[in-house]
C-alpha positions in Angstrom: -37.9 -30.7 -16.5 -34.6 -30.3 -14.4 -31.9 -28.3 -15.7 -28.4 -29.1 -16.0 -26.0 -31.1 -18.4 -22.8 -29.9 -20.2 -24.4 -26.7 -21.5 -25.3 -25.7 -18.1 -22.1 -26.5 -16.7 -20.2 -24.2 -19.1 -22.5 -21.5 -18.5 -21.9 -21.8 -14.7 -18.2 -21.8 -15.1 -18.2 -18.8 -17.2 -20.5 -17.0 -14.8 -17.8 -17.3 -12.3 -15.0 -16.5 -14.2 -14.2 -12.8 -13.1 -12.2 -11.9 -16.3 -15.5 -12.7 -18.2 -17.5 -10.2 -16.0 -15.5 -7.4 -16.8 -15.3 -5.1 -19.8 -12.0 -4.7 -21.7 -11.8 -1.3 -20.7 -11.8 -2.2 -17.1 -9.4 -4.7 -17.5 -7.0 -2.5 -19.5 -7.3 -0.1 -16.5 -6.4 -2.9 -14.1 -3.4 -3.9 -16.3 -2.0 -0.5 -16.5 -2.3 0.0 -12.8 -0.2 -3.2 -11.7 2.3 -2.3 -14.5 2.9 0.9 -12.1 2.8 -1.0 -8.9 5.9 -1.3 -6.8 6.8 -3.4 -3.8 10.1 -2.0 -3.3 9.1 1.5 -1.7 6.8 1.7 1.0 5.3 3.6 4.0 5.6 2.3 7.8 2.9 4.0 10.2 4.3 3.9 13.8 1.3 4.0 16.5 -1.1 6.8 14.3 -4.2 7.8 16.5 -6.6 9.7 14.1 -8.5 7.3 11.5 -8.3 10.4 9.1 -4.7 10.2 8.9 -4.6 6.6 8.6 -7.0 6.6 5.8 -5.4 9.7 4.1 -2.0 8.1 4.0 -3.2 5.1 2.7 -4.9 6.6 -0.3 -2.1 8.5 -1.1 0.0 5.3 -1.2 -2.5 3.4 -3.4 -2.9 6.5 -6.0 0.8 6.4 -6.2 1.3 3.0 -7.3 2.5 1.6 -3.6 1.2 -2.0 -3.0 2.0 -2.2 0.5 1.4 -0.5 3.8 3.1 -1.3 7.0 1.5 -0.8 10.4 2.8 -0.6 13.8 -0.5 -0.8 15.8 -1.2 1.6 18.5 -2.6 -0.3 21.8 -4.6 2.6 22.6 -6.0 3.2 19.0 -7.2 0.5 16.8 -6.1 0.6 13.3 -9.5 1.9 11.8 -9.0 3.9 8.8 -12.0 6.4 8.0 -14.0 5.0 5.2 -15.2 8.2 3.8 -11.6 9.4 3.7 -10.4 6.1 2.4 -12.8 5.7 -0.4 -12.2 2.0 -0.5 -8.4 2.2 -1.2 -7.6 -0.2 1.2 -9.1 -3.0 -0.8 -6.7 -2.8 -3.5 -3.9 -2.5 -0.9 -1.8 -5.2 1.2 -1.9 -3.6 4.6 0.3 -5.4 7.3 -0.1 -4.9 11.0 2.6 -5.5 13.8 2.1 -5.5 17.3 5.6 -3.7 18.0 8.3 -2.2 15.5 10.9 -4.9 16.0 8.7 -7.5 14.0 8.0 -4.8 11.6 11.8 -4.4 11.5 12.6 -7.7 11.0 10.0 -8.5 8.2 11.5 -5.6 6.0 14.9 -6.1 6.9 14.7 -9.7 5.6 13.7 -8.7 2.5 16.3 -6.2 1.9 14.6 -2.7 2.7 16.6 0.3 4.3 14.4 2.0 6.9 14.3 5.8 7.2 12.3 7.6 10.0 11.0 11.0 9.5 12.4 12.9 12.9 13.5 16.8 13.1 16.9 16.0 14.3 20.4 17.7 13.6 21.9 14.7 12.0 18.7 14.1 9.9 19.0 14.0 6.1 16.7 16.2 3.9 14.1 14.2 2.3 15.7 15.8 -1.1 19.0 13.9 -0.6 17.5 10.4 -0.2 17.9 7.8 -3.2 15.2 5.6 -4.1 16.6 3.2 -6.5 16.9 0.6 -4.0 14.2 -1.2 -1.4 13.3 2.0 0.9 10.5 2.0 3.7 9.8 5.8 5.1 8.6 5.5 8.6 6.2 8.2 10.0 5.2 8.6 13.7 2.6 9.4 16.0 0.5 12.6 15.5 1.7 13.8 19.1 4.9 12.3 19.7 6.4 11.2 16.5 8.2 8.1 16.1 9.3 6.2 19.0 12.8 5.9 20.4 12.6 2.1 19.3 12.0 3.1 15.8 14.9 5.8 16.0 17.4 3.1 17.5 16.3 0.5 14.7 16.2 2.6 11.8 18.8 3.1 9.3 18.8 6.7 9.3 16.5 9.9 9.7 15.1 12.5 7.3 13.0 15.6 7.6 11.1 17.7 5.0 12.8 21.1 4.6 10.3 23.9 5.6 10.5 27.4 4.0 8.0 29.1 6.3 7.3 29.4 9.9 5.8 26.1 10.5 8.6 23.4 11.4 6.5 20.6 10.4 3.4 19.0 8.3 0.5 17.0 9.5 1.4 13.3 9.3 -1.1 12.7 6.1 0.4 15.8 4.5 4.1 14.8 5.3 3.2 11.5 3.9 1.6 12.8 0.6 5.1 15.0 0.0 7.3 12.3 0.7 5.5 9.5 -1.6 5.1 12.1 -4.3 9.0 13.1 -4.0 9.8 9.5 -4.2 7.8 8.4 -7.1 8.8 11.3 -9.1 12.3 10.7 -8.5 12.1 7.2 -9.5 10.2 8.3 -12.9 13.0 11.0 -13.3 15.9 8.7 -12.5 14.8 5.4 -13.3 12.3 6.1 -15.9 9.7 4.0 -14.4 8.0 3.1 -10.9 6.3 -0.2 -11.5 8.8 -3.3 -10.7 6.8 -6.4 -10.0 7.8 -9.5 -11.5 5.7 -11.4 -13.9 4.4 -14.0 -11.2 3.9 -11.0 -8.7 2.0 -9.1 -11.6 -0.5 -12.3 -12.5 -1.3 -12.7 -8.8 -2.3 -9.3 -8.5 -4.0 -9.4 -11.6 -6.3 -12.4 -10.6 -7.0 -10.6 -7.0 -8.0 -7.3 -8.9 -10.4 -8.9 -11.2 -12.2 -10.5 -8.6 -12.3 -7.1 -6.5 -13.6 -5.0 -9.8 -16.7 -7.1 -9.9 -19.0 -5.1 -8.4 -21.5 -7.9 -7.3 -18.7 -10.2 -6.2 -19.9 -11.2 -2.9 -23.2 -12.6 -4.1 -21.6 -14.1 -7.3 -18.3 -15.7 -5.8 -19.8 -16.4 -2.2 -21.3 -19.9 -3.0 -18.9 -21.2 -6.0 -19.0 -24.7 -6.1 -15.9 -26.5 -5.1 -13.1 -27.6 -7.6 -13.6 -31.2 -8.4 -11.0 -33.3 -7.3 
């Protein structure tokens, strides 16, 4: 006897609902993460070469509640973060790729961001003098050459991390980690919070994360029936 009928359809619909496939403790974790997500503080990576550094920075950003990472692609080194280092963090992030700094700058400026480039210069501000109560993007440059001249010319300012030893600088992934940690702790201390998503933004992210949290999502949702007209 063939299957089907109203009972079957209800079960099929429930099976394809990601929320019904998650334990309450998992949904609570997702909701907590979303409540601490920010889209008003972000990191820009300028022409990185090393896949380890790419992945390490992304993992730092995701772990600290940043939802976006902006990447100016190096023509000589495709943006391919090391998967063993990243540990799957990229699936939770919005990673935006640009062919040049001009397009990245245009996008961020249209959203009201101030851009600060990491560079050791006489006129650079100390990281500890920066405020993070508005939209801020910190730019980190290539492992060998630092940020490009185009970035320096197009940024709102430059900053550096004060060194207290003989070393004058940090590896890109270490520098990004120090700066992200500083920014997030500054917000917690001065604003009392990190998360700043609107309810609409939070709901979009919630729907997405519920699907991503289902371990067998590729098999379950791959052949989902089309929505009836």
